[in-house]
C-alpha positions as CSV (number, residue, x, y, z in Angstrom):
1,X,82.4,-15.0,4.3
2,X,78.6,-15.1,4.8
3,X,77.4,-12.5,7.4
4,X,76.0,-15.3,9.6
5,X,79.5,-16.8,9.9
6,X,81.4,-13.6,10.8
7,X,83.4,-14.1,13.9
8,X,82.7,-11.9,16.9
9,X,86.4,-10.9,17.3
10,X,88.6,-10.2,14.2
11,X,92.3,-10.1,15.0
12,X,95.3,-9.2,13.0
13,X,98.7,-10.9,13.6
14,X,101.6,-8.7,14.8
15,X,103.1,-9.1,11.3
16,X,100.1,-7.3,9.9
17,X,100.6,-4.2,12.1
18,X,100.8,-1.1,9.9
19,X,104.4,0.2,9.6
20,X,103.5,3.7,8.2
21,X,101.0,6.4,8.9
22,X,98.7,7.7,6.2
23,X,98.8,11.5,5.5
24,X,95.4,12.6,4.1
25,X,96.9,15.9,3.0
26,X,98.4,14.1,0.0
27,X,95.0,13.1,-1.4
28,X,92.8,16.0,-0.5
29,X,90.7,17.1,-3.5
30,X,91.3,20.7,-2.5
31,X,94.1,22.0,-0.2
32,X,93.2,23.3,3.3
33,X,93.7,26.9,4.3
34,X,97.1,27.7,5.8
35,X,97.8,28.3,9.4
36,X,98.5,32.0,10.0
37,X,100.9,33.9,12.3
38,X,98.7,36.1,14.5
39,X,101.1,39.1,14.2
40,X,101.7,39.1,10.5
41,X,98.7,37.3,9.1
42,X,101.1,35.3,6.9
43,X,101.4,31.5,6.8
44,X,103.5,30.1,9.6
45,X,106.9,28.5,8.9
46,X,108.8,25.9,10.7
47,X,110.7,28.5,12.7
48,X,107.4,29.8,14.1
49,X,106.6,26.3,15.6
50,X,110.2,25.4,16.7
51,X,109.8,26.9,20.3
52,X,107.1,24.3,21.0
53,X,107.7,21.2,18.8
54,X,110.6,19.1,17.6
55,X,111.5,19.5,13.9
56,X,110.4,15.9,13.0
57,X,106.8,16.7,14.1
58,X,106.9,20.1,12.4
59,X,107.9,18.5,9.1
60,X,105.1,15.9,9.6
61,X,102.6,18.7,10.2
62,X,103.3,20.3,6.8
63,X,104.3,17.1,4.9
64,X,102.8,16.4,1.5
65,X,104.0,12.8,1.4
66,X,101.3,10.2,1.3
67,X,102.8,7.9,3.9
68,X,105.3,8.4,6.8
69,X,107.3,5.5,8.1
70,X,106.7,4.6,11.8
71,X,110.1,4.5,13.6
72,X,111.0,1.1,14.9
73,X,111.3,2.4,18.4
74,X,107.6,3.5,18.2
75,X,106.5,0.2,16.7
76,X,108.2,-1.5,19.7
77,X,105.9,0.3,22.1
78,X,102.8,0.0,19.8
79,X,103.2,-3.8,20.1
80,X,102.1,-3.6,23.7
81,X,98.6,-3.4,22.4
82,X,98.5,-3.1,18.6
83,X,97.0,-4.4,16.4
84,X,93.8,-3.7,18.4
85,X,90.7,-6.0,17.9
86,X,87.8,-5.3,15.6
87,X,84.5,-6.7,17.0
88,X,81.2,-7.4,15.4
89,X,78.5,-6.3,17.8
90,X,76.2,-9.3,17.3
91,X,74.5,-9.1,20.7
92,X,73.8,-5.4,20.2
93,X,72.4,-6.2,16.8
94,X,70.1,-8.9,18.3
95,X,68.9,-6.5,21.0
96,X,68.0,-3.9,18.4
97,X,66.4,-6.5,16.1
98,X,68.2,-4.9,13.1
99,X,69.4,-6.4,9.9
100,X,72.4,-4.0,10.0
101,X,75.8,-5.4,10.8
102,X,77.7,-3.3,13.4
103,X,81.4,-3.4,13.8
104,X,83.5,-1.5,16.3
105,X,87.3,-1.0,16.4
106,X,88.2,-1.2,20.1
107,X,91.0,1.1,21.3
108,X,90.4,0.6,25.0
109,X,93.0,-2.2,25.0
110,X,95.9,0.3,25.1
111,X,97.8,1.0,28.4
112,X,95.9,4.2,28.9
113,X,92.6,2.7,28.0
114,X,92.0,4.8,24.9
115,X,93.3,5.7,21.4
116,X,95.5,8.5,22.7
117,X,98.8,6.6,23.0
118,X,98.8,6.2,19.2
119,X,100.1,9.8,19.0
120,X,101.4,10.2,22.5
121,X,104.1,7.6,21.9
122,X,105.5,9.1,18.7
123,X,105.3,12.6,20.1
124,X,107.3,11.5,23.2
125,X,109.8,9.6,21.0
126,X,110.5,12.5,18.6
127,X,110.9,15.0,21.5
128,X,113.3,12.6,23.3
129,X,115.2,12.2,20.1
130,X,115.6,16.0,19.9
131,X,117.0,16.2,23.4
132,X,113.9,17.6,25.1
133,X,113.6,16.7,28.8
134,X,110.0,17.6,29.6
135,X,106.6,17.8,27.9
136,X,103.7,20.0,29.0
137,X,100.1,19.5,27.9
138,X,96.4,20.0,28.6
139,X,93.8,17.3,29.1
140,X,90.0,17.4,29.4
141,X,88.6,14.1,30.7
142,X,92.1,12.9,31.3
143,X,92.6,10.4,28.5
144,X,95.2,12.4,26.8
145,X,97.1,13.4,30.0
146,X,97.1,9.7,30.9
147,X,98.4,8.7,27.5
148,X,101.2,11.3,27.5
149,X,102.3,10.4,31.0
150,X,102.6,6.7,29.9
151,X,104.4,7.7,26.7
152,X,106.9,10.0,28.6
153,X,107.7,7.1,30.9
154,X,108.8,5.0,27.9
155,X,111.4,7.6,26.9
156,X,112.4,9.0,30.3
157,X,110.7,12.4,29.9
158,X,109.0,14.5,32.6
159,X,105.3,15.2,31.9
160,X,103.3,18.1,33.4
161,X,99.6,18.2,32.7
162,X,96.9,20.9,33.1
163,X,93.5,19.3,33.5
164,X,90.2,21.2,33.0
165,X,89.0,21.9,36.5
166,X,85.5,20.4,35.9
167,X,87.0,17.1,34.9
168,X,89.7,17.2,37.5
169,X,86.9,17.4,40.1
170,X,84.7,14.8,38.4
171,X,87.4,12.2,37.8
172,X,89.8,12.1,40.7
173,X,91.3,8.8,39.7
174,X,92.6,10.2,36.5
175,X,95.0,12.3,38.6
176,X,96.1,9.1,40.3
177,X,96.6,7.3,37.0
178,X,98.6,10.1,35.5
179,X,100.8,10.2,38.7
180,X,101.2,6.4,38.6
181,X,102.7,6.7,35.1
182,X,105.0,9.4,36.5
183,X,103.2,12.6,35.4
184,X,102.3,15.7,37.4
185,X,98.8,17.1,37.1
186,X,97.3,20.5,38.0
187,X,93.6,21.7,37.9
188,X,93.2,24.4,35.3
189,X,92.9,27.4,35.6
190,X,95.8,27.3,38.1
191,X,97.8,30.0,39.9
192,X,101.0,28.6,38.4
193,X,100.9,30.6,35.2
194,X,100.0,34.1,34.0
195,X,97.3,32.6,31.8
196,X,95.7,30.8,34.8
197,X,96.0,33.8,37.1
198,X,94.3,36.0,34.4
199,X,91.3,33.7,34.2
200,X,91.0,33.3,37.9
201,X,91.1,37.1,38.4
202,X,88.1,37.3,36.0
203,X,86.3,34.3,37.5
204,X,87.7,32.7,40.7
205,X,85.2,29.8,40.4
206,X,86.0,29.1,36.7
207,X,85.3,25.4,35.7
208,X,88.0,25.7,33.1
209,X,88.2,24.8,29.4
210,X,90.6,23.1,27.1
211,X,91.5,26.4,25.6
212,X,92.5,27.7,29.0
213,X,94.5,24.6,29.8
214,X,96.3,24.9,26.5
215,X,97.3,28.5,27.3
216,X,98.8,27.3,30.6
217,X,100.7,24.4,29.1
218,X,102.0,26.5,26.1
219,X,103.1,29.3,28.5
220,X,105.2,26.9,30.5
221,X,106.8,25.2,27.5
222,X,107.6,28.5,25.8
223,X,109.5,29.7,28.8
224,X,111.9,26.8,29.0
225,X,114.2,25.6,26.2
226,X,114.3,22.1,27.6
227,X,110.5,21.8,27.6
228,X,108.2,21.3,24.6
229,X,104.4,21.2,24.3
230,X,102.4,18.2,23.1
231,X,98.8,18.3,21.8
232,X,96.5,15.3,21.8
233,X,94.2,16.3,18.9
234,X,93.5,18.9,16.3
235,X,96.9,19.2,14.5
236,X,97.7,17.4,11.3
237,X,100.5,15.2,12.6
238,X,98.3,14.1,15.5
239,X,95.5,12.9,13.2
240,X,98.1,11.2,11.0
241,X,99.5,9.1,13.9
242,X,95.9,7.9,14.6
243,X,95.5,6.5,11.1
244,X,96.8,3.1,12.4
245,X,93.2,2.7,13.6
246,X,91.7,3.0,10.1
247,X,94.4,1.1,8.4
248,X,94.0,-1.9,10.7
249,X,90.2,-1.7,10.4
250,X,90.5,-1.9,6.6
251,X,92.5,-5.1,6.8
252,X,90.2,-6.6,9.4
253,X,87.0,-5.9,7.4
254,X,88.7,-7.3,4.3
255,X,89.3,-10.6,6.2
256,X,85.6,-11.1,6.5
257,X,84.6,-9.7,3.1
258,X,82.9,-6.5,4.4
259,X,83.0,-2.9,3.4
260,X,81.2,-0.2,5.4
261,X,78.1,1.6,4.2
262,X,78.4,4.0,7.1
263,X,81.3,5.1,9.3
264,X,80.5,7.0,12.5
265,X,82.9,8.4,15.0
266,X,82.8,10.7,18.0
267,X,84.3,14.1,17.3
268,X,85.8,16.7,19.8
269,X,89.1,17.9,18.4
270,X,89.0,15.2,15.6
271,X,91.9,12.7,16.3
272,X,89.9,9.6,16.9
273,X,87.5,10.4,14.1
274,X,90.2,11.3,11.6
275,X,92.2,8.2,12.6
276,X,89.4,5.9,11.7
277,X,88.0,7.9,8.7
278,X,91.0,9.1,6.7
279,X,92.1,5.6,5.3
280,X,88.5,5.0,4.3
281,X,88.3,8.4,2.6
282,X,91.4,7.5,0.7
283,X,89.6,4.3,-0.5
284,X,86.5,6.3,-1.4
285,X,88.5,8.7,-3.4
286,X,90.2,5.8,-5.2
287,X,86.8,4.3,-6.0
288,X,87.1,1.0,-4.1
289,X,84.2,1.7,-1.7
290,X,81.7,4.5,-1.0
291,X,80.9,4.8,2.7
292,X,79.0,7.7,4.2
293,X,81.2,9.2,6.9
294,X,79.5,10.9,9.8
295,X,81.0,12.9,12.7
296,X,79.1,12.9,16.0
297,X,79.6,15.7,18.5
298,X,77.9,16.8,21.8
299,X,75.0,19.1,21.5
300,X,76.6,21.1,24.3
301,X,79.8,21.7,22.4
302,X,78.7,21.7,18.7
303,X,81.6,23.2,16.8
304,X,80.8,21.5,13.5
305,X,77.0,21.8,13.5
306,X,76.6,25.2,15.1
307,X,80.1,26.8,15.0
308,X,81.5,29.3,12.6
309,X,84.1,28.3,10.0
310,X,86.8,31.0,10.5
311,X,90.3,31.7,11.7
312,X,90.6,31.5,15.4
313,X,93.1,30.8,18.2
314,X,93.6,27.3,19.4
315,X,93.7,28.5,23.0
316,X,91.9,31.1,25.2
317,X,94.7,33.6,25.8
318,X,95.8,33.8,22.2
319,X,99.2,32.2,22.4
320,X,98.8,29.9,19.4
321,X,98.8,30.5,15.6
322,X,95.5,31.1,13.9
323,X,93.8,28.1,12.4
324,X,90.8,28.0,10.1
325,X,88.4,25.7,11.8
326,X,84.8,25.3,12.9
327,X,84.9,27.2,16.2
328,X,82.7,28.3,19.0
329,X,85.1,31.1,19.8
330,X,88.5,30.7,21.7
331,X,86.9,32.1,24.9
332,X,84.1,29.5,24.8
333,X,83.6,27.7,28.2
334,X,81.5,24.6,27.8
335,X,78.8,23.6,30.3
336,X,80.5,21.1,32.8
337,X,78.8,18.1,31.3
338,X,79.7,14.5,31.3
339,X,80.6,14.2,27.6
340,X,84.2,13.3,28.5
341,X,86.9,15.0,26.4
342,X,84.6,16.3,23.6
343,X,84.6,19.9,24.9
344,X,87.1,21.8,22.8
345,X,86.0,25.1,21.3
346,X,87.4,24.3,17.8
347,X,87.5,21.3,15.4
348,X,90.6,20.1,13.7
349,X,91.4,22.2,10.6
350,X,91.5,19.0,8.5
351,X,88.1,17.8,9.7
352,X,86.7,21.3,9.3
353,X,88.0,21.5,5.8
354,X,86.6,18.1,4.8
355,X,83.2,19.1,6.4
356,X,83.2,22.4,4.6
357,X,83.9,20.7,1.2
358,X,81.1,18.2,1.7
359,X,83.3,15.1,2.3
360,X,81.8,14.5,5.7
361,X,78.5,14.7,7.5
362,X,78.0,15.9,11.1
363,X,75.3,15.5,13.7
364,X,75.1,16.5,17.4
365,X,73.7,14.3,20.2
366,X,72.4,15.1,23.7
367,X,74.2,13.4,26.5
368,X,71.1,11.5,27.8
369,X,70.8,9.7,24.4
370,X,74.5,9.0,24.4
371,X,74.5,7.4,27.8
372,X,71.4,5.3,27.0
373,X,73.4,3.9,24.1
374,X,76.4,3.4,26.3
375,X,74.4,1.4,28.9
376,X,72.8,-0.7,26.1
377,X,76.2,-1.4,24.7
378,X,77.6,-2.4,28.1
379,X,74.7,-4.8,28.8
380,X,74.9,-6.5,25.4
381,X,78.6,-6.3,24.4
382,X,80.1,-6.4,27.9
383,X,82.3,-3.3,27.5
384,X,81.6,-0.1,29.5
385,X,82.4,2.7,26.9
386,X,84.0,6.0,27.7
387,X,81.5,8.9,27.5
388,X,83.1,10.1,24.3
389,X,82.4,7.1,22.0
390,X,78.8,6.8,23.3
391,X,78.1,9.7,20.9
392,X,79.1,7.5,18.0
393,X,77.3,4.5,19.5
394,X,74.1,6.6,19.7
395,X,74.4,7.4,16.0
396,X,75.1,3.8,15.2
397,X,72.0,2.7,17.2
398,X,69.9,5.3,15.4
399,X,71.1,4.0,12.0
400,X,70.6,0.4,13.0
401,X,67.0,1.1,14.0
402,X,66.4,2.9,10.7
403,X,67.6,-0.3,9.0
404,X,65.1,-2.2,11.1
405,X,62.3,-0.1,9.6
406,X,63.6,-0.2,6.1
407,X,64.9,-3.7,6.0
408,X,68.3,-2.5,4.7
409,X,71.3,-4.7,5.6
410,X,73.8,-1.9,6.0
411,X,77.3,-2.4,7.4
412,X,78.1,0.2,10.2
413,X,81.6,0.8,11.5
414,X,82.5,2.8,14.5
415,X,85.6,3.3,16.7
416,X,85.1,2.6,20.4
417,X,88.0,4.8,21.3
418,X,88.2,4.0,25.0
419,X,86.7,2.3,28.0
420,X,84.8,4.1,30.8
421,X,86.3,2.5,33.9
422,X,87.2,5.9,35.3
423,X,84.0,7.6,34.2
424,X,81.6,5.7,36.6
425,X,80.5,9.0,38.2
426,X,79.0,10.0,34.9
427,X,77.2,6.7,34.5
428,X,76.0,7.0,38.1
429,X,74.5,10.4,37.4
430,X,72.7,8.9,34.3
431,X,71.4,5.9,36.2
432,X,70.1,8.2,39.0
433,X,68.4,10.4,36.4
434,X,70.5,13.4,37.3
435,X,71.9,14.1,33.8
436,X,70.6,17.3,32.3
437,X,70.8,17.8,28.5
438,X,72.3,21.1,27.5
439,X,72.0,22.7,24.1
440,X,72.8,26.1,22.6
441,X,70.5,28.6,20.9
442,X,71.9,29.3,17.4
443,X,71.6,33.1,17.7
444,X,73.2,33.2,21.2
445,X,76.1,31.0,20.0
446,X,76.7,32.9,16.8
447,X,76.7,36.2,18.7
448,X,79.3,34.9,21.1
449,X,81.5,33.5,18.3
450,X,81.3,36.8,16.4
451,X,82.4,38.7,19.5
452,X,85.3,36.4,20.1
453,X,86.5,36.7,16.4
454,X,86.2,40.4,16.5
455,X,89.0,40.5,19.1
456,X,91.5,38.6,16.9
457,X,94.6,40.6,15.9
458,X,94.2,39.3,12.3
459,X,91.0,38.0,10.9
460,X,91.2,36.3,7.5
461,X,89.2,34.0,5.3
């Protein structure tokens, strides 16, 4: 199809909906480092994870199969919003005056308004199947907590959420949305857990972090055999569930005869980015296309671009196994910025491994540049993006303007992973000129990471 005739909205029929998840572990050129038990320093086994996760998810976490079939009960819920639309951003292209063609996969059509239900639904399903009655979790900006509350409602599970205090205060209607779906939400750190009380004793005015909220949710799950823990990013099975995004995008681009030259995605823990990128990596390894794949993170939480690739805890209090990842240190507390959920101290081990082996690029963006791209996108495409995907939009705009200078007709693909209807306070701050860009000095950050890693019970790799 000639580019001038490409439709603005590219839809798949329900019969084209993917019926299996893609497991990138099967095709990795080199295997990733194992997850380690903090007490022994040895790779963890299924029995080490059983207190927190159902066996179906544990087996997916370590699976070497290339594809995993999506249960029919999960597909039934997916059909509430999947397949999601792919749009060509023609009005954004015109505003930029670029010869580049920009496509975005829009995940804001889900019940929670983001990509997060793609994994929340199967996680709730497998836990209900295993007889679990309640799930605990953490959330930053609230997208994941909202998604898990919705998913738990589908399978009659209780849902208890610890939300990072800074976001809890900034986004009060997230609490309302979580409660509307049937969940319970607490600001973190809280006085409900030993982990929260420990942090509050150190800093009564702590703004919180995802690492602290994870410690609280894990503590509560570990103490009750009828309760499990659910994580919204980082882990292998979580990223695998998100590959429905990339699989659909491949089919939609093929419908209009396009292949991407550049794929950009916002990256905090890695689930949205991995969900879009992994199926395209598979195609690149198979020789069918050769896109550049670029992760975009906040300059205020730069785990890939300024972090250290090392074994670290996934939480602040050291209750999780040790994962080799790009980390800012498990006790890292980010500046309470408006970057949405992109504030985790570590990057997904899979994303970290692919970055370390040169399969991916990474850049960091300041929040003022990101919100400028978000406002431009809203005024041209008519969708108010969540703060998280504005990072990818800023990188897409940057590339499109470079194409304007060079005359290249690149195809740019990104994932607009959610809408920003509950993030208007952040846009208000930007429009008032009150946003302050925050960056980290390399030496300062590296010293803090080194100090955190020195306190690990086992340091390997």
